[in-house]
mmCIF file of the N, C-alpha and C atoms, coordinates in Angstrom:
data_MODEL
# 
_entry.id   MODEL 
# 
loop_
_atom_site.group_PDB 
_atom_site.id 
_atom_site.type_symbol 
_atom_site.label_atom_id 
_atom_site.label_alt_id 
_atom_site.label_comp_id 
_atom_site.label_asym_id 
_atom_site.label_entity_id 
_atom_site.label_seq_id 
_atom_site.pdbx_PDB_ins_code 
_atom_site.Cartn_x 
_atom_site.Cartn_y 
_atom_site.Cartn_z 
_atom_site.occupancy 
_atom_site.B_iso_or_equiv 
_atom_site.pdbx_formal_charge 
_atom_site.auth_seq_id 
_atom_site.auth_comp_id 
_atom_site.auth_asym_id 
_atom_site.auth_atom_id 
_atom_site.pdbx_PDB_model_num 
ATOM 1   N N  . MET A 1 1  ? -4.926  5.463   -11.456 1.00 0.00 ? 1  MET A N  1 
ATOM 2   C CA . MET A 1 1  ? -4.222  6.125   -10.376 1.00 0.00 ? 1  MET A CA 1 
ATOM 3   C C  . MET A 1 1  ? -3.777  5.063   -9.375  1.00 0.00 ? 1  MET A C  1 
ATOM 4   N N  . GLN A 1 2  ? -2.600  5.259   -8.824  1.00 0.00 ? 2  GLN A N  1 
ATOM 5   C CA . GLN A 1 2  ? -2.053  4.390   -7.792  1.00 0.00 ? 2  GLN A CA 1 
ATOM 6   C C  . GLN A 1 2  ? -1.719  5.227   -6.566  1.00 0.00 ? 2  GLN A C  1 
ATOM 7   N N  . ILE A 1 3  ? -2.018  4.666   -5.412  1.00 0.00 ? 3  ILE A N  1 
ATOM 8   C CA . ILE A 1 3  ? -1.727  5.342   -4.150  1.00 0.00 ? 3  ILE A CA 1 
ATOM 9   C C  . ILE A 1 3  ? -0.896  4.406   -3.291  1.00 0.00 ? 3  ILE A C  1 
ATOM 10  N N  . PHE A 1 4  ? 0.131   4.943   -2.634  1.00 0.00 ? 4  PHE A N  1 
ATOM 11  C CA . PHE A 1 4  ? 0.940   4.199   -1.683  1.00 0.00 ? 4  PHE A CA 1 
ATOM 12  C C  . PHE A 1 4  ? 0.717   4.804   -0.315  1.00 0.00 ? 4  PHE A C  1 
ATOM 13  N N  . ILE A 1 5  ? 0.333   3.968   0.654   1.00 0.00 ? 5  ILE A N  1 
ATOM 14  C CA . ILE A 1 5  ? 0.119   4.497   1.999   1.00 0.00 ? 5  ILE A CA 1 
ATOM 15  C C  . ILE A 1 5  ? 0.924   3.694   3.020   1.00 0.00 ? 5  ILE A C  1 
ATOM 16  N N  . THR A 1 6  ? 1.200   4.340   4.125   1.00 0.00 ? 6  THR A N  1 
ATOM 17  C CA . THR A 1 6  ? 1.801   3.668   5.266   1.00 0.00 ? 6  THR A CA 1 
ATOM 18  C C  . THR A 1 6  ? 0.708   3.550   6.321   1.00 0.00 ? 6  THR A C  1 
ATOM 19  N N  . GLY A 1 7  ? 0.860   2.611   7.220   1.00 0.00 ? 7  GLY A N  1 
ATOM 20  C CA . GLY A 1 7  ? -0.140  2.457   8.279   1.00 0.00 ? 7  GLY A CA 1 
ATOM 21  C C  . GLY A 1 7  ? -1.466  1.924   7.771   1.00 0.00 ? 7  GLY A C  1 
ATOM 22  N N  . GLY A 1 8  ? -1.445  1.138   6.720   1.00 0.00 ? 8  GLY A N  1 
ATOM 23  C CA . GLY A 1 8  ? -2.670  0.657   6.109   1.00 0.00 ? 8  GLY A CA 1 
ATOM 24  C C  . GLY A 1 8  ? -3.504  -0.266  6.965   1.00 0.00 ? 8  GLY A C  1 
ATOM 25  N N  . SER A 1 9  ? -2.889  -0.926  7.939   1.00 0.00 ? 9  SER A N  1 
ATOM 26  C CA . SER A 1 9  ? -3.652  -1.844  8.782   1.00 0.00 ? 9  SER A CA 1 
ATOM 27  C C  . SER A 1 9  ? -4.186  -1.167  10.039  1.00 0.00 ? 9  SER A C  1 
ATOM 28  N N  . GLY A 1 10 ? -3.851  0.098   10.222  1.00 0.00 ? 10 GLY A N  1 
ATOM 29  C CA . GLY A 1 10 ? -4.348  0.846   11.381  1.00 0.00 ? 10 GLY A CA 1 
ATOM 30  C C  . GLY A 1 10 ? -5.764  1.359   11.143  1.00 0.00 ? 10 GLY A C  1 
ATOM 31  N N  . TYR A 1 11 ? -6.313  2.004   12.146  1.00 0.00 ? 11 TYR A N  1 
ATOM 32  C CA . TYR A 1 11 ? -7.694  2.488   12.090  1.00 0.00 ? 11 TYR A CA 1 
ATOM 33  C C  . TYR A 1 11 ? -7.928  3.421   10.903  1.00 0.00 ? 11 TYR A C  1 
ATOM 34  N N  . ILE A 1 12 ? -7.112  4.438   10.768  1.00 0.00 ? 12 ILE A N  1 
ATOM 35  C CA . ILE A 1 12 ? -7.287  5.395   9.672   1.00 0.00 ? 12 ILE A CA 1 
ATOM 36  C C  . ILE A 1 12 ? -6.900  4.765   8.340   1.00 0.00 ? 12 ILE A C  1 
ATOM 37  N N  . GLY A 1 13 ? -5.831  3.978   8.342   1.00 0.00 ? 13 GLY A N  1 
ATOM 38  C CA . GLY A 1 13 ? -5.393  3.318   7.114   1.00 0.00 ? 13 GLY A CA 1 
ATOM 39  C C  . GLY A 1 13 ? -6.448  2.394   6.529   1.00 0.00 ? 13 GLY A C  1 
ATOM 40  N N  . ARG A 1 14 ? -7.100  1.609   7.382   1.00 0.00 ? 14 ARG A N  1 
ATOM 41  C CA . ARG A 1 14 ? -8.158  0.704   6.892   1.00 0.00 ? 14 ARG A CA 1 
ATOM 42  C C  . ARG A 1 14 ? -9.289  1.488   6.250   1.00 0.00 ? 14 ARG A C  1 
ATOM 43  N N  . SER A 1 15 ? -9.694  2.569   6.880   1.00 0.00 ? 15 SER A N  1 
ATOM 44  C CA . SER A 1 15 ? -10.766 3.404   6.314   1.00 0.00 ? 15 SER A CA 1 
ATOM 45  C C  . SER A 1 15 ? -10.327 4.033   4.999   1.00 0.00 ? 15 SER A C  1 
ATOM 46  N N  . THR A 1 16 ? -9.079  4.446   4.937   1.00 0.00 ? 16 THR A N  1 
ATOM 47  C CA . THR A 1 16 ? -8.546  5.054   3.718   1.00 0.00 ? 16 THR A CA 1 
ATOM 48  C C  . THR A 1 16 ? -8.519  4.050   2.582   1.00 0.00 ? 16 THR A C  1 
ATOM 49  N N  . ILE A 1 17 ? -8.039  2.838   2.859   1.00 0.00 ? 17 ILE A N  1 
ATOM 50  C CA . ILE A 1 17 ? -8.009  1.801   1.823   1.00 0.00 ? 17 ILE A CA 1 
ATOM 51  C C  . ILE A 1 17 ? -9.419  1.514   1.325   1.00 0.00 ? 17 ILE A C  1 
ATOM 52  N N  . ARG A 1 18 ? -10.363 1.349   2.230   1.00 0.00 ? 18 ARG A N  1 
ATOM 53  C CA . ARG A 1 18 ? -11.761 1.085   1.824   1.00 0.00 ? 18 ARG A CA 1 
ATOM 54  C C  . ARG A 1 18 ? -12.279 2.191   0.901   1.00 0.00 ? 18 ARG A C  1 
ATOM 55  N N  . ALA A 1 19 ? -12.086 3.438   1.302   1.00 0.00 ? 19 ALA A N  1 
ATOM 56  C CA . ALA A 1 19 ? -12.603 4.559   0.512   1.00 0.00 ? 19 ALA A CA 1 
ATOM 57  C C  . ALA A 1 19 ? -11.949 4.621   -0.860  1.00 0.00 ? 19 ALA A C  1 
ATOM 58  N N  . LEU A 1 20 ? -10.650 4.441   -0.921  1.00 0.00 ? 20 LEU A N  1 
ATOM 59  C CA . LEU A 1 20 ? -9.945  4.515   -2.199  1.00 0.00 ? 20 LEU A CA 1 
ATOM 60  C C  . LEU A 1 20 ? -10.347 3.369   -3.128  1.00 0.00 ? 20 LEU A C  1 
ATOM 61  N N  . THR A 1 21 ? -10.381 2.147   -2.595  1.00 0.00 ? 21 THR A N  1 
ATOM 62  C CA . THR A 1 21 ? -10.718 1.008   -3.454  1.00 0.00 ? 21 THR A CA 1 
ATOM 63  C C  . THR A 1 21 ? -12.172 1.061   -3.911  1.00 0.00 ? 21 THR A C  1 
ATOM 64  N N  . GLU A 1 22 ? -13.056 1.629   -3.096  1.00 0.00 ? 22 GLU A N  1 
ATOM 65  C CA . GLU A 1 22 ? -14.452 1.796   -3.513  1.00 0.00 ? 22 GLU A CA 1 
ATOM 66  C C  . GLU A 1 22 ? -14.571 2.724   -4.714  1.00 0.00 ? 22 GLU A C  1 
ATOM 67  N N  . HIS A 1 23 ? -13.582 3.590   -4.897  1.00 0.00 ? 23 HIS A N  1 
ATOM 68  C CA . HIS A 1 23 ? -13.565 4.502   -6.038  1.00 0.00 ? 23 HIS A CA 1 
ATOM 69  C C  . HIS A 1 23 ? -12.672 3.989   -7.171  1.00 0.00 ? 23 HIS A C  1 
ATOM 70  N N  . GLY A 1 24 ? -12.292 2.732   -7.089  1.00 0.00 ? 24 GLY A N  1 
ATOM 71  C CA . GLY A 1 24 ? -11.516 2.124   -8.163  1.00 0.00 ? 24 GLY A CA 1 
ATOM 72  C C  . GLY A 1 24 ? -10.045 2.511   -8.197  1.00 0.00 ? 24 GLY A C  1 
ATOM 73  N N  . ILE A 1 25 ? -9.533  3.011   -7.109  1.00 0.00 ? 25 ILE A N  1 
ATOM 74  C CA . ILE A 1 25 ? -8.137  3.429   -7.052  1.00 0.00 ? 25 ILE A CA 1 
ATOM 75  C C  . ILE A 1 25 ? -7.297  2.270   -6.526  1.00 0.00 ? 25 ILE A C  1 
ATOM 76  N N  . ALA A 1 26 ? -6.203  1.984   -7.204  1.00 0.00 ? 26 ALA A N  1 
ATOM 77  C CA . ALA A 1 26 ? -5.284  0.924   -6.784  1.00 0.00 ? 26 ALA A CA 1 
ATOM 78  C C  . ALA A 1 26 ? -4.472  1.408   -5.603  1.00 0.00 ? 26 ALA A C  1 
ATOM 79  N N  . VAL A 1 27 ? -4.436  0.605   -4.553  1.00 0.00 ? 27 VAL A N  1 
ATOM 80  C CA . VAL A 1 27 ? -3.731  0.982   -3.330  1.00 0.00 ? 27 VAL A CA 1 
ATOM 81  C C  . VAL A 1 27 ? -2.644  -0.040  -3.021  1.00 0.00 ? 27 VAL A C  1 
ATOM 82  N N  . THR A 1 28 ? -1.465  0.461   -2.706  1.00 0.00 ? 28 THR A N  1 
ATOM 83  C CA . THR A 1 28 ? -0.368  -0.342  -2.183  1.00 0.00 ? 28 THR A CA 1 
ATOM 84  C C  . THR A 1 28 ? -0.109  0.169   -0.781  1.00 0.00 ? 28 THR A C  1 
ATOM 85  N N  . ALA A 1 29 ? 0.042   -0.766  0.176   1.00 0.00 ? 29 ALA A N  1 
ATOM 86  C CA . ALA A 1 29 ? 0.210   -0.351  1.569   1.00 0.00 ? 29 ALA A CA 1 
ATOM 87  C C  . ALA A 1 29 ? 1.412   -1.032  2.214   1.00 0.00 ? 29 ALA A C  1 
ATOM 88  N N  . LEU A 1 30 ? 2.180   -0.257  2.927   1.00 0.00 ? 30 LEU A N  1 
ATOM 89  C CA . LEU A 1 30 ? 3.318   -0.773  3.668   1.00 0.00 ? 30 LEU A CA 1 
ATOM 90  C C  . LEU A 1 30 ? 2.801   -1.624  4.822   1.00 0.00 ? 30 LEU A C  1 
ATOM 91  N N  . ALA A 1 31 ? 3.370   -2.820  4.983   1.00 0.00 ? 31 ALA A N  1 
ATOM 92  C CA . ALA A 1 31 ? 2.939   -3.734  6.039   1.00 0.00 ? 31 ALA A CA 1 
ATOM 93  C C  . ALA A 1 31 ? 4.150   -4.200  6.835   1.00 0.00 ? 31 ALA A C  1 
ATOM 94  N N  . ARG A 1 32 ? 4.127   -3.943  8.137   1.00 0.00 ? 32 ARG A N  1 
ATOM 95  C CA . ARG A 1 32 ? 5.262   -4.296  8.991   1.00 0.00 ? 32 ARG A CA 1 
ATOM 96  C C  . ARG A 1 32 ? 5.251   -5.752  9.433   1.00 0.00 ? 32 ARG A C  1 
ATOM 97  N N  . SER A 1 33 ? 4.139   -6.452  9.280   1.00 0.00 ? 33 SER A N  1 
ATOM 98  C CA . SER A 1 33 ? 4.041   -7.837  9.742   1.00 0.00 ? 33 SER A CA 1 
ATOM 99  C C  . SER A 1 33 ? 3.151   -8.635  8.788   1.00 0.00 ? 33 SER A C  1 
ATOM 100 N N  . GLU A 1 34 ? 3.175   -9.952  8.964   1.00 0.00 ? 34 GLU A N  1 
ATOM 101 C CA . GLU A 1 34 ? 2.298   -10.814 8.165   1.00 0.00 ? 34 GLU A CA 1 
ATOM 102 C C  . GLU A 1 34 ? 0.835   -10.504 8.460   1.00 0.00 ? 34 GLU A C  1 
ATOM 103 N N  . HIS A 1 35 ? 0.536   -10.235 9.719   1.00 0.00 ? 35 HIS A N  1 
ATOM 104 C CA . HIS A 1 35 ? -0.839  -9.889  10.095  1.00 0.00 ? 35 HIS A CA 1 
ATOM 105 C C  . HIS A 1 35 ? -1.288  -8.614  9.380   1.00 0.00 ? 35 HIS A C  1 
ATOM 106 N N  . ALA A 1 36 ? -0.436  -7.606  9.371   1.00 0.00 ? 36 ALA A N  1 
ATOM 107 C CA . ALA A 1 36 ? -0.756  -6.355  8.683   1.00 0.00 ? 36 ALA A CA 1 
ATOM 108 C C  . ALA A 1 36 ? -0.920  -6.598  7.189   1.00 0.00 ? 36 ALA A C  1 
ATOM 109 N N  . ALA A 1 37 ? -0.075  -7.439  6.613   1.00 0.00 ? 37 ALA A N  1 
ATOM 110 C CA . ALA A 1 37 ? -0.172  -7.752  5.181   1.00 0.00 ? 37 ALA A CA 1 
ATOM 111 C C  . ALA A 1 37 ? -1.495  -8.430  4.872   1.00 0.00 ? 37 ALA A C  1 
ATOM 112 N N  . ARG A 1 38 ? -1.915  -9.364  5.711   1.00 0.00 ? 38 ARG A N  1 
ATOM 113 C CA . ARG A 1 38 ? -3.208  -10.029 5.495   1.00 0.00 ? 38 ARG A CA 1 
ATOM 114 C C  . ARG A 1 38 ? -4.356  -9.036  5.616   1.00 0.00 ? 38 ARG A C  1 
ATOM 115 N N  . THR A 1 39 ? -4.243  -8.114  6.559   1.00 0.00 ? 39 THR A N  1 
ATOM 116 C CA . THR A 1 39 ? -5.296  -7.115  6.759   1.00 0.00 ? 39 THR A CA 1 
ATOM 117 C C  . THR A 1 39 ? -5.453  -6.226  5.531   1.00 0.00 ? 39 THR A C  1 
ATOM 118 N N  . VAL A 1 40 ? -4.361  -5.656  5.038   1.00 0.00 ? 40 VAL A N  1 
ATOM 119 C CA . VAL A 1 40 ? -4.471  -4.747  3.890   1.00 0.00 ? 40 VAL A CA 1 
ATOM 120 C C  . VAL A 1 40 ? -4.860  -5.514  2.630   1.00 0.00 ? 40 VAL A C  1 
ATOM 121 N N  . SER A 1 41 ? -4.408  -6.749  2.513   1.00 0.00 ? 41 SER A N  1 
ATOM 122 C CA . SER A 1 41 ? -4.784  -7.566  1.360   1.00 0.00 ? 41 SER A CA 1 
ATOM 123 C C  . SER A 1 41 ? -6.287  -7.847  1.371   1.00 0.00 ? 41 SER A C  1 
ATOM 124 N N  . ALA A 1 42 ? -6.833  -8.172  2.537   1.00 0.00 ? 42 ALA A N  1 
ATOM 125 C CA . ALA A 1 42 ? -8.267  -8.439  2.657   1.00 0.00 ? 42 ALA A CA 1 
ATOM 126 C C  . ALA A 1 42 ? -9.099  -7.204  2.312   1.00 0.00 ? 42 ALA A C  1 
ATOM 127 N N  . LEU A 1 43 ? -8.516  -6.028  2.485   1.00 0.00 ? 43 LEU A N  1 
ATOM 128 C CA . LEU A 1 43 ? -9.212  -4.780  2.158   1.00 0.00 ? 43 LEU A CA 1 
ATOM 129 C C  . LEU A 1 43 ? -9.097  -4.419  0.678   1.00 0.00 ? 43 LEU A C  1 
ATOM 130 N N  . GLY A 1 44 ? -8.295  -5.190  -0.063  1.00 0.00 ? 44 GLY A N  1 
ATOM 131 C CA . GLY A 1 44 ? -8.158  -4.935  -1.489  1.00 0.00 ? 44 GLY A CA 1 
ATOM 132 C C  . GLY A 1 44 ? -6.898  -4.205  -1.892  1.00 0.00 ? 44 GLY A C  1 
ATOM 133 N N  . ALA A 1 45 ? -5.984  -3.988  -0.942  1.00 0.00 ? 45 ALA A N  1 
ATOM 134 C CA . ALA A 1 45 ? -4.725  -3.312  -1.250  1.00 0.00 ? 45 ALA A CA 1 
ATOM 135 C C  . ALA A 1 45 ? -3.622  -4.347  -1.461  1.00 0.00 ? 45 ALA A C  1 
ATOM 136 N N  . THR A 1 46 ? -2.579  -3.927  -2.133  1.00 0.00 ? 46 THR A N  1 
ATOM 137 C CA . THR A 1 46 ? -1.406  -4.771  -2.322  1.00 0.00 ? 46 THR A CA 1 
ATOM 138 C C  . THR A 1 46 ? -0.418  -4.476  -1.202  1.00 0.00 ? 46 THR A C  1 
ATOM 139 N N  . PRO A 1 47 ? -0.108  -5.473  -0.370  1.00 0.00 ? 47 PRO A N  1 
ATOM 140 C CA . PRO A 1 47 ? 0.837   -5.224  0.713   1.00 0.00 ? 47 PRO A CA 1 
ATOM 141 C C  . PRO A 1 47 ? 2.284   -5.237  0.232   1.00 0.00 ? 47 PRO A C  1 
ATOM 142 N N  . VAL A 1 48 ? 3.108   -4.405  0.860   1.00 0.00 ? 48 VAL A N  1 
ATOM 143 C CA . VAL A 1 48 ? 4.553   -4.385  0.636   1.00 0.00 ? 48 VAL A CA 1 
ATOM 144 C C  . VAL A 1 48 ? 5.187   -4.526  2.007   1.00 0.00 ? 48 VAL A C  1 
ATOM 145 N N  . ALA A 1 49 ? 5.984   -5.572  2.184   1.00 0.00 ? 49 ALA A N  1 
ATOM 146 C CA . ALA A 1 49 ? 6.613   -5.830  3.478   1.00 0.00 ? 49 ALA A CA 1 
ATOM 147 C C  . ALA A 1 49 ? 7.694   -4.797  3.759   1.00 0.00 ? 49 ALA A C  1 
ATOM 148 N N  . GLY A 1 50 ? 7.628   -4.200  4.947   1.00 0.00 ? 50 GLY A N  1 
ATOM 149 C CA . GLY A 1 50 ? 8.637   -3.235  5.331   1.00 0.00 ? 50 GLY A CA 1 
ATOM 150 C C  . GLY A 1 50 ? 8.144   -2.310  6.425   1.00 0.00 ? 50 GLY A C  1 
ATOM 151 N N  . ALA A 1 51 ? 9.016   -1.386  6.804   1.00 0.00 ? 51 ALA A N  1 
ATOM 152 C CA . ALA A 1 51 ? 8.698   -0.392  7.828   1.00 0.00 ? 51 ALA A CA 1 
ATOM 153 C C  . ALA A 1 51 ? 9.142   0.973   7.324   1.00 0.00 ? 51 ALA A C  1 
ATOM 154 N N  . LEU A 1 52 ? 8.735   2.002   8.028   1.00 0.00 ? 52 LEU A N  1 
ATOM 155 C CA . LEU A 1 52 ? 9.118   3.361   7.627   1.00 0.00 ? 52 LEU A CA 1 
ATOM 156 C C  . LEU A 1 52 ? 10.619  3.567   7.608   1.00 0.00 ? 52 LEU A C  1 
ATOM 157 N N  . THR A 1 53 ? 11.339  2.771   8.359   1.00 0.00 ? 53 THR A N  1 
ATOM 158 C CA . THR A 1 53 ? 12.791  2.899   8.398   1.00 0.00 ? 53 THR A CA 1 
ATOM 159 C C  . THR A 1 53 ? 13.484  2.140   7.268   1.00 0.00 ? 53 THR A C  1 
ATOM 160 N N  . ASP A 1 54 ? 12.737  1.355   6.499   1.00 0.00 ? 54 ASP A N  1 
ATOM 161 C CA . ASP A 1 54 ? 13.290  0.590   5.375   1.00 0.00 ? 54 ASP A CA 1 
ATOM 162 C C  . ASP A 1 54 ? 13.299  1.461   4.119   1.00 0.00 ? 54 ASP A C  1 
ATOM 163 N N  . THR A 1 55 ? 14.281  2.369   4.065   1.00 0.00 ? 55 THR A N  1 
ATOM 164 C CA . THR A 1 55 ? 14.295  3.326   2.957   1.00 0.00 ? 55 THR A CA 1 
ATOM 165 C C  . THR A 1 55 ? 14.491  2.651   1.595   1.00 0.00 ? 55 THR A C  1 
ATOM 166 N N  . ASP A 1 56 ? 15.195  1.530   1.557   1.00 0.00 ? 56 ASP A N  1 
ATOM 167 C CA . ASP A 1 56 ? 15.357  0.818   0.282   1.00 0.00 ? 56 ASP A CA 1 
ATOM 168 C C  . ASP A 1 56 ? 14.019  0.300   -0.230  1.00 0.00 ? 56 ASP A C  1 
ATOM 169 N N  . VAL A 1 57 ? 13.202  -0.234  0.671   1.00 0.00 ? 57 VAL A N  1 
ATOM 170 C CA . VAL A 1 57 ? 11.884  -0.746  0.300   1.00 0.00 ? 57 VAL A CA 1 
ATOM 171 C C  . VAL A 1 57 ? 10.999  0.407   -0.186  1.00 0.00 ? 57 VAL A C  1 
ATOM 172 N N  . LEU A 1 58 ? 11.002  1.492   0.547   1.00 0.00 ? 58 LEU A N  1 
ATOM 173 C CA . LEU A 1 58 ? 10.179  2.646   0.174   1.00 0.00 ? 58 LEU A CA 1 
ATOM 174 C C  . LEU A 1 58 ? 10.608  3.222   -1.174  1.00 0.00 ? 58 LEU A C  1 
ATOM 175 N N  . THR A 1 59 ? 11.897  3.384   -1.351  1.00 0.00 ? 59 THR A N  1 
ATOM 176 C CA . THR A 1 59 ? 12.414  3.933   -2.606  1.00 0.00 ? 59 THR A CA 1 
ATOM 177 C C  . THR A 1 59 ? 12.061  3.047   -3.782  1.00 0.00 ? 59 THR A C  1 
ATOM 178 N N  . GLU A 1 60 ? 12.290  1.739   -3.648  1.00 0.00 ? 60 GLU A N  1 
ATOM 179 C CA . GLU A 1 60 ? 12.002  0.802   -4.735  1.00 0.00 ? 60 GLU A CA 1 
ATOM 180 C C  . GLU A 1 60 ? 10.531  0.836   -5.105  1.00 0.00 ? 60 GLU A C  1 
ATOM 181 N N  . ARG A 1 61 ? 9.656   0.819   -4.112  1.00 0.00 ? 61 ARG A N  1 
ATOM 182 C CA . ARG A 1 61 ? 8.218   0.788   -4.387  1.00 0.00 ? 61 ARG A CA 1 
ATOM 183 C C  . ARG A 1 61 ? 7.771   2.082   -5.052  1.00 0.00 ? 61 ARG A C  1 
ATOM 184 N N  . LEU A 1 62 ? 8.236   3.202   -4.571  1.00 0.00 ? 62 LEU A N  1 
ATOM 185 C CA . LEU A 1 62 ? 7.819   4.476   -5.155  1.00 0.00 ? 62 LEU A CA 1 
ATOM 186 C C  . LEU A 1 62 ? 8.369   4.653   -6.568  1.00 0.00 ? 62 LEU A C  1 
ATOM 187 N N  . LEU A 1 63 ? 9.607   4.214   -6.807  1.00 0.00 ? 63 LEU A N  1 
ATOM 188 C CA . LEU A 1 63 ? 10.146  4.275   -8.164  1.00 0.00 ? 63 LEU A CA 1 
ATOM 189 C C  . LEU A 1 63 ? 9.367   3.355   -9.097  1.00 0.00 ? 63 LEU A C  1 
ATOM 190 N N  . HIS A 1 64 ? 8.995   2.185   -8.592  1.00 0.00 ? 64 HIS A N  1 
ATOM 191 C CA . HIS A 1 64 ? 8.199   1.239   -9.384  1.00 0.00 ? 64 HIS A CA 1 
ATOM 192 C C  . HIS A 1 64 ? 6.849   1.849   -9.764  1.00 0.00 ? 64 HIS A C  1 
ATOM 193 N N  . MET A 1 65 ? 6.226   2.519   -8.810  1.00 0.00 ? 65 MET A N  1 
ATOM 194 C CA . MET A 1 65 ? 4.918   3.126   -9.065  1.00 0.00 ? 65 MET A CA 1 
ATOM 195 C C  . MET A 1 65 ? 5.030   4.323   -10.012 1.00 0.00 ? 65 MET A C  1 
ATOM 196 N N  . ALA A 1 66 ? 6.166   5.009   -9.974  1.00 0.00 ? 66 ALA A N  1 
ATOM 197 C CA . ALA A 1 66 ? 6.346   6.204   -10.810 1.00 0.00 ? 66 ALA A CA 1 
ATOM 198 C C  . ALA A 1 66 ? 6.752   5.859   -12.242 1.00 0.00 ? 66 ALA A C  1 
ATOM 199 N N  . ALA A 1 67 ? 7.203   4.622   -12.449 1.00 0.00 ? 67 ALA A N  1 
ATOM 200 C CA . ALA A 1 67 ? 7.648   4.224   -13.789 1.00 0.00 ? 67 ALA A CA 1 
ATOM 201 C C  . ALA A 1 67 ? 6.463   4.221   -14.758 1.00 0.00 ? 67 ALA A C  1 
ATOM 202 N N  . PRO A 1 68 ? 6.674   4.719   -15.963 1.00 0.00 ? 68 PRO A N  1 
ATOM 203 C CA . PRO A 1 68 ? 5.586   4.716   -16.945 1.00 0.00 ? 68 PRO A CA 1 
ATOM 204 C C  . PRO A 1 68 ? 5.188   3.287   -17.292 1.00 0.00 ? 68 PRO A C  1 
ATOM 205 N N  . THR A 1 69 ? 3.911   3.083   -17.483 1.00 0.00 ? 69 THR A N  1 
ATOM 206 C CA . THR A 1 69 ? 3.418   1.759   -17.843 1.00 0.00 ? 69 THR A CA 1 
ATOM 207 C C  . THR A 1 69 ? 3.389   1.607   -19.354 1.00 0.00 ? 69 THR A C  1 
ATOM 208 N N  . ALA A 1 70 ? 3.622   0.395   -19.812 1.00 0.00 ? 70 ALA A N  1 
ATOM 209 C CA . ALA A 1 70 ? 3.578   0.115   -21.268 1.00 0.00 ? 70 ALA A CA 1 
ATOM 210 C C  . ALA A 1 70 ? 2.142   0.186   -21.728 1.00 0.00 ? 70 ALA A C  1 
ATOM 211 N N  . GLN A 1 71 ? 1.930   0.783   -22.870 1.00 0.00 ? 71 GLN A N  1 
ATOM 212 C CA . GLN A 1 71 ? 0.569   0.926   -23.399 1.00 0.00 ? 71 GLN A CA 1 
ATOM 213 C C  . GLN A 1 71 ? 0.379   0.074   -24.611 1.00 0.00 ? 71 GLN A C  1 
# 
């Protein structure tokens, strides 16, 4: 399972990433800055640079996550 979250470096986002990764769930998190990217990466999530207004970034990431994986 893969989860994409926004606000991953915030108070609730950090707790969410911790809980999900503790259960073996892969997390990708939107990061608006290098600091935010380092924070979510340190928590075990994959950072994606962008903001909520970056619809191209959001669309690309969600389509990438929805694509079937090769088996």
